[in-house]
NUROPA-178191 format. One record per residue (C-alpha): residue in one letter; x, y, z; chain; residue number from 1. Coordinates in steps of 0.5 Angstrom, whole numbers. Layout:
SITE type xx yy zz mol seq
SITE A X Y Z A NUM
...
This chain:
SITE type xx yy zz mol seq
SITE X 194 67 -40 A 1
SITE X 195 74 -37 A 2
SITE X 191 76 -31 A 3
SITE X 188 83 -30 A 4
SITE X 184 84 -23 A 5
SITE X 179 90 -24 A 6
SITE X 174 88 -18 A 7
SITE X 177 93 -13 A 8
SITE X 171 96 -12 A 9
SITE X 169 89 -9 A 10
SITE X 175 88 -5 A 11
SITE X 182 90 -7 A 12
SITE X 188 85 -10 A 13
SITE X 193 85 -9 A 14
SITE X 193 87 -2 A 15
SITE X 198 92 1 A 16
SITE X 206 90 1 A 17
SITE X 207 87 8 A 18
SITE X 199 85 10 A 19
SITE X 201 78 9 A 20
SITE X 207 78 13 A 21
SITE X 204 82 19 A 22
SITE X 198 77 19 A 23
SITE X 203 71 19 A 24
SITE X 207 74 25 A 25
SITE X 201 74 29 A 26
SITE X 199 67 28 A 27
SITE X 206 64 28 A 28
SITE X 209 68 33 A 29
SITE X 204 72 38 A 30
SITE X 198 69 39 A 31
SITE X 196 72 45 A 32
SITE X 189 75 46 A 33
SITE X 187 82 47 A 34
SITE X 184 84 54 A 35
SITE X 184 77 56 A 36
SITE X 192 76 59 A 37
SITE X 197 80 62 A 38
SITE X 203 76 59 A 39
SITE X 208 79 54 A 40
SITE X 204 77 48 A 41
SITE X 197 79 50 A 42
SITE X 200 86 51 A 43
SITE X 204 86 45 A 44
SITE X 197 85 41 A 45
SITE X 194 90 45 A 46
SITE X 199 95 43 A 47
SITE X 198 94 36 A 48
SITE X 190 94 36 A 49
SITE X 191 101 40 A 50
SITE X 196 103 35 A 51
SITE X 191 101 29 A 52
SITE X 185 105 32 A 53
SITE X 190 111 33 A 54
SITE X 192 111 26 A 55
SITE X 185 110 23 A 56
SITE X 183 116 28 A 57
SITE X 189 120 24 A 58
SITE X 186 118 17 A 59
SITE X 179 120 18 A 60
SITE X 181 127 22 A 61
SITE X 178 124 29 A 62
SITE X 181 126 36 A 63
SITE X 178 120 40 A 64
SITE X 182 113 38 A 65
SITE X 178 110 44 A 66
SITE X 171 111 39 A 67
SITE X 174 107 34 A 68
SITE X 170 101 34 A 69
SITE X 172 95 30 A 70
SITE X 167 90 27 A 71
SITE X 168 85 21 A 72
SITE X 165 89 16 A 73
SITE X 162 96 14 A 74
SITE X 155 92 14 A 75
SITE X 156 90 21 A 76
SITE X 158 97 22 A 77
SITE X 151 100 19 A 78
SITE X 147 95 22 A 79
SITE X 150 97 29 A 80
SITE X 149 104 28 A 81
SITE X 142 104 25 A 82
SITE X 139 99 29 A 83
SITE X 142 102 36 A 84
SITE X 140 109 34 A 85
SITE X 133 109 31 A 86
SITE X 127 109 34 A 87
SITE X 120 109 33 A 88
SITE X 118 115 29 A 89
SITE X 124 117 27 A 90
SITE X 126 119 20 A 91
SITE X 132 118 16 A 92
SITE X 134 122 9 A 93
SITE X 138 117 4 A 94
SITE X 140 118 -3 A 95
SITE X 138 114 -9 A 96
SITE X 145 111 -10 A 97
SITE X 145 107 -3 A 98
SITE X 148 100 -2 A 99
SITE X 144 95 1 A 100
SITE X 148 95 7 A 101
SITE X 144 102 8 A 102
SITE X 138 100 5 A 103
SITE X 136 93 8 A 104
SITE X 137 95 15 A 105
SITE X 133 101 14 A 106
SITE X 127 97 10 A 107
SITE X 128 92 16 A 108
SITE X 127 98 21 A 109
SITE X 121 101 17 A 110
SITE X 118 94 18 A 111
SITE X 119 93 25 A 112
SITE X 119 100 28 A 113
SITE X 116 104 24 A 114
SITE X 122 108 22 A 115
SITE X 121 112 15 A 116
SITE X 126 115 10 A 117
SITE X 126 119 4 A 118
SITE X 130 117 -2 A 119
SITE X 133 123 -5 A 120
SITE X 133 122 -13 A 121
SITE X 140 123 -16 A 122
SITE X 141 124 -23 A 123
SITE X 143 120 -29 A 124
SITE X 150 120 -27 A 125
SITE X 149 119 -20 A 126
SITE X 150 126 -18 A 127
SITE X 145 129 -12 A 128
SITE X 143 136 -11 A 129
SITE X 144 139 -4 A 130
SITE X 138 143 -4 A 131
SITE X 134 137 -5 A 132
SITE X 137 134 1 A 133
SITE X 136 140 5 A 134
SITE X 129 140 3 A 135
SITE X 128 132 5 A 136
SITE X 129 134 12 A 137
SITE X 123 134 17 A 138
SITE X 122 136 24 A 139
SITE X 123 128 26 A 140
SITE X 129 127 21 A 141
SITE X 134 124 26 A 142
SITE X 139 122 21 A 143
SITE X 142 123 14 A 144
SITE X 145 117 12 A 145
SITE X 149 118 5 A 146
SITE X 155 114 1 A 147
SITE X 161 118 0 A 148
SITE X 161 115 -7 A 149
SITE X 157 110 -11 A 150
SITE X 159 103 -12 A 151
SITE X 156 102 -18 A 152
SITE X 158 108 -22 A 153
SITE X 164 112 -18 A 154
SITE X 160 118 -17 A 155
SITE X 162 122 -11 A 156
SITE X 157 125 -7 A 157
SITE X 158 132 -4 A 158
SITE X 159 130 3 A 159
SITE X 162 136 6 A 160
SITE X 156 140 4 A 161
SITE X 151 135 6 A 162
SITE X 155 135 13 A 163
SITE X 154 143 13 A 164
SITE X 147 142 12 A 165
SITE X 146 137 18 A 166
SITE X 150 141 23 A 167
SITE X 145 147 21 A 168
SITE X 139 143 22 A 169
SITE X 142 139 28 A 170
SITE X 141 132 24 A 171
SITE X 146 127 25 A 172
SITE X 150 125 19 A 173
SITE X 152 118 18 A 174
SITE X 157 117 12 A 175
SITE X 158 110 9 A 176
SITE X 166 111 7 A 177
SITE X 166 104 4 A 178
SITE X 168 106 -3 A 179
SITE X 172 112 -1 A 180
SITE X 176 110 5 A 181
SITE X 184 110 3 A 182
SITE X 183 113 -4 A 183
SITE X 179 120 -2 A 184
SITE X 182 125 4 A 185
SITE X 176 125 9 A 186
SITE X 176 129 15 A 187
SITE X 170 128 20 A 188
SITE X 171 134 23 A 189
SITE X 171 139 17 A 190
SITE X 166 135 14 A 191
SITE X 161 135 20 A 192
SITE X 161 127 20 A 193
SITE X 158 124 27 A 194
SITE X 159 117 25 A 195
SITE X 163 114 19 A 196
SITE X 163 107 17 A 197
SITE X 169 104 14 A 198
SITE X 171 97 11 A 199
SITE X 178 95 11 A 200
SITE X 179 90 5 A 201
SITE X 177 95 -1 A 202
SITE X 181 102 -1 A 203
SITE X 185 101 5 A 204
SITE X 188 95 2 A 205
SITE X 187 91 8 A 206
SITE X 184 84 9 A 207
SITE X 177 82 9 A 208
SITE X 174 81 16 A 209
SITE X 176 88 18 A 210
SITE X 171 94 19 A 211
SITE X 169 99 24 A 212
SITE X 166 106 25 A 213
SITE X 168 112 28 A 214
SITE X 163 115 33 A 215
SITE X 163 122 37 A 216
SITE X 162 122 44 A 217
SITE X 156 126 44 A 218
SITE X 153 120 40 A 219
SITE X 156 114 44 A 220
SITE X 150 114 49 A 221
SITE X 145 115 44 A 222
SITE X 147 108 40 A 223
SITE X 145 102 44 A 224
SITE X 150 96 43 A 225
SITE X 148 91 38 A 226
SITE X 152 85 41 A 227
SITE X 153 84 49 A 228
SITE X 158 79 52 A 229
SITE X 165 78 54 A 230
SITE X 170 84 53 A 231
SITE X 175 83 58 A 232
SITE X 173 89 62 A 233
SITE X 169 89 68 A 234
SITE X 168 81 68 A 235
SITE X 165 81 75 A 236
SITE X 159 84 72 A 237
SITE X 153 82 68 A 238
SITE X 152 88 65 A 239
SITE X 155 91 58 A 240
SITE X 160 96 60 A 241
SITE X 158 103 57 A 242
SITE X 165 106 56 A 243
SITE X 169 106 49 A 244
SITE X 170 102 45 A 245
SITE X 168 96 50 A 246
SITE X 161 98 49 A 247
SITE X 161 95 42 A 248
SITE X 166 90 42 A 249
SITE X 164 84 45 A 250
SITE X 167 77 44 A 251
SITE X 174 76 41 A 252
SITE X 176 81 36 A 253
SITE X 179 79 29 A 254
SITE X 187 80 32 A 255
SITE X 190 77 25 A 256
SITE X 186 82 21 A 257
SITE X 188 88 25 A 258
SITE X 195 86 24 A 259
SITE X 194 86 17 A 260
SITE X 190 93 17 A 261
SITE X 195 96 21 A 262
SITE X 200 94 16 A 263
SITE X 196 97 10 A 264
SITE X 195 103 14 A 265
SITE X 202 104 15 A 266
SITE X 203 103 7 A 267
SITE X 198 108 5 A 268
SITE X 201 113 10 A 269
SITE X 207 112 6 A 270
SITE X 205 113 -1 A 271
SITE X 200 118 1 A 272
SITE X 192 118 -1 A 273
SITE X 193 124 -6 A 274
SITE X 198 120 -10 A 275
SITE X 194 114 -10 A 276
SITE X 188 118 -12 A 277
SITE X 192 121 -17 A 278
SITE X 194 114 -20 A 279
SITE X 187 111 -20 A 280
SITE X 184 117 -24 A 281
SITE X 189 117 -29 A 282
SITE X 188 110 -30 A 283
SITE X 180 111 -30 A 284
SITE X 181 117 -35 A 285
SITE X 185 112 -40 A 286
SITE X 179 107 -39 A 287
SITE X 174 112 -41 A 288
SITE X 177 115 -47 A 289
SITE X 178 108 -49 A 290
SITE X 171 106 -48 A 291
SITE X 169 112 -52 A 292
SITE X 173 110 -58 A 293
SITE X 169 103 -58 A 294
SITE X 162 105 -56 A 295
SITE X 161 111 -52 A 296
SITE X 153 108 -51 A 297
SITE X 156 103 -46 A 298
SITE X 159 108 -41 A 299
SITE X 154 109 -35 A 300
SITE X 155 115 -31 A 301
SITE X 160 121 -31 A 302
SITE X 165 121 -36 A 303
SITE X 170 125 -33 A 304
SITE X 175 124 -27 A 305
SITE X 172 130 -23 A 306
SITE X 169 128 -16 A 307
SITE X 169 120 -17 A 308
SITE X 173 114 -16 A 309
SITE X 176 109 -20 A 310
SITE X 169 105 -21 A 311
SITE X 167 105 -28 A 312
SITE X 160 101 -30 A 313
SITE X 159 99 -37 A 314
SITE X 152 96 -40 A 315
SITE X 153 93 -47 A 316
SITE X 147 95 -50 A 317
SITE X 144 89 -54 A 318
SITE X 148 84 -51 A 319
SITE X 148 80 -45 A 320
SITE X 153 83 -39 A 321
SITE X 153 77 -36 A 322
SITE X 156 73 -42 A 323
SITE X 161 79 -43 A 324
SITE X 164 78 -36 A 325
SITE X 164 71 -37 A 326
SITE X 168 72 -44 A 327
SITE X 173 77 -41 A 328
SITE X 175 72 -35 A 329
SITE X 175 65 -39 A 330
SITE X 179 68 -45 A 331
SITE X 183 74 -42 A 332
SITE X 184 73 -35 A 333
SITE X 180 79 -33 A 334
SITE X 176 80 -27 A 335
SITE X 170 84 -27 A 336
SITE X 163 84 -23 A 337
SITE X 157 84 -27 A 338
SITE X 150 85 -24 A 339
SITE X 146 89 -19 A 340
SITE X 152 90 -14 A 341
SITE X 148 90 -8 A 342
SITE X 145 96 -10 A 343
SITE X 138 96 -14 A 344
SITE X 137 103 -12 A 345
SITE X 143 106 -16 A 346
SITE X 141 101 -22 A 347
SITE X 134 104 -22 A 348
SITE X 137 111 -22 A 349
SITE X 142 110 -27 A 350
SITE X 137 106 -32 A 351
SITE X 141 100 -31 A 352
SITE X 135 96 -28 A 353
SITE X 134 90 -28 A 354
SITE X 140 88 -33 A 355
SITE X 145 91 -29 A 356
SITE X 152 93 -31 A 357
SITE X 159 90 -32 A 358
SITE X 163 94 -27 A 359
SITE X 171 95 -28 A 360
SITE X 174 98 -21 A 361
SITE X 181 100 -22 A 362
SITE X 186 100 -16 A 363
SITE X 193 103 -14 A 364
SITE X 196 97 -17 A 365
SITE X 193 97 -24 A 366
SITE X 198 99 -29 A 367
SITE X 196 103 -36 A 368
SITE X 198 96 -39 A 369
SITE X 192 93 -35 A 370
SITE X 187 98 -38 A 371
SITE X 190 98 -45 A 372
SITE X 189 90 -45 A 373
SITE X 182 90 -42 A 374
SITE X 180 95 -48 A 375
SITE X 183 91 -53 A 376
SITE X 179 85 -50 A 377
SITE X 173 88 -50 A 378
SITE X 174 90 -57 A 379
SITE X 175 83 -59 A 380
SITE X 169 80 -54 A 381
SITE X 164 85 -57 A 382
SITE X 166 83 -64 A 383
SITE X 166 75 -63 A 384
SITE X 159 76 -59 A 385
SITE X 156 80 -66 A 386
SITE X 159 75 -71 A 387
């Protein structure tokens, strides 16, 4: 059976060429830890880790590689940043299409510290009005936290415009780049982003277990460390170092994952983000046009390729989305994701709560043939369902 992977919004597959080889090289030929040894293999690994920070800084238009912090995923990044920054009495502004990586920490902080938040309502296709964002900012607003693009419908938020408002209002701007890193050009300086959280296993085409955040010098002392422990530095003291990145990186890091991410970043730089985005939008447009011919009611969100990612959600009206997803997998080898996508607020905004959607998310390694195969499979599944 043909296999077609359409779940790149959850994690990219296949990974960039060279990722597996890089991980294998470290595990089988290097092996040394970083910051814990002065022998050649440890120094070699340390160089790769440093260079990966530099590559990420360059990718995101950031000039402080030492302020690139590694975590295991964007959820850990968001928890570190939000729980380390926000105090009792602080107010936060979010959109109504946020992922639970943002909402669950905020709700926890609301329950335990009295942090409050305003959820700015997006429209039925996931677009937000920047005037509504500005109006939601109060005197005690500490930060605006926004996803760069919805993981449910693919709609991109106007990050640059929101960043400008935050700069004018002297409010911290924190961006969840889970769905856009590697597929959208993102420049922290130009977009006035103070903290950018990323994950390595989606658009960056790297392995799972690698994420992180980039943070400006001004905010480093304002964010408390989330985990304390060994850093390989100042080992004669029992106080966590305050300098970067050690302040936020306790314990042995995921060095195999860093080698893999290093390889994927090299590949992305070689191919070019603009070319990656262009191809993904071509596939997305082909899929949306095909679905309009099948039944346009099924399409959730925007129907054009402006200001969006390659994520397209379908709600099979009058049918069970879970069964449709299962049939596509079992009978056609098509991998999609049904349900809530860890973003109930987004589904409420889009009108797909509680039934959820079947999400198709295309990646750079998908083909036009994949799209056509998926469209034909959808036709056949719908026909069989209704017989």
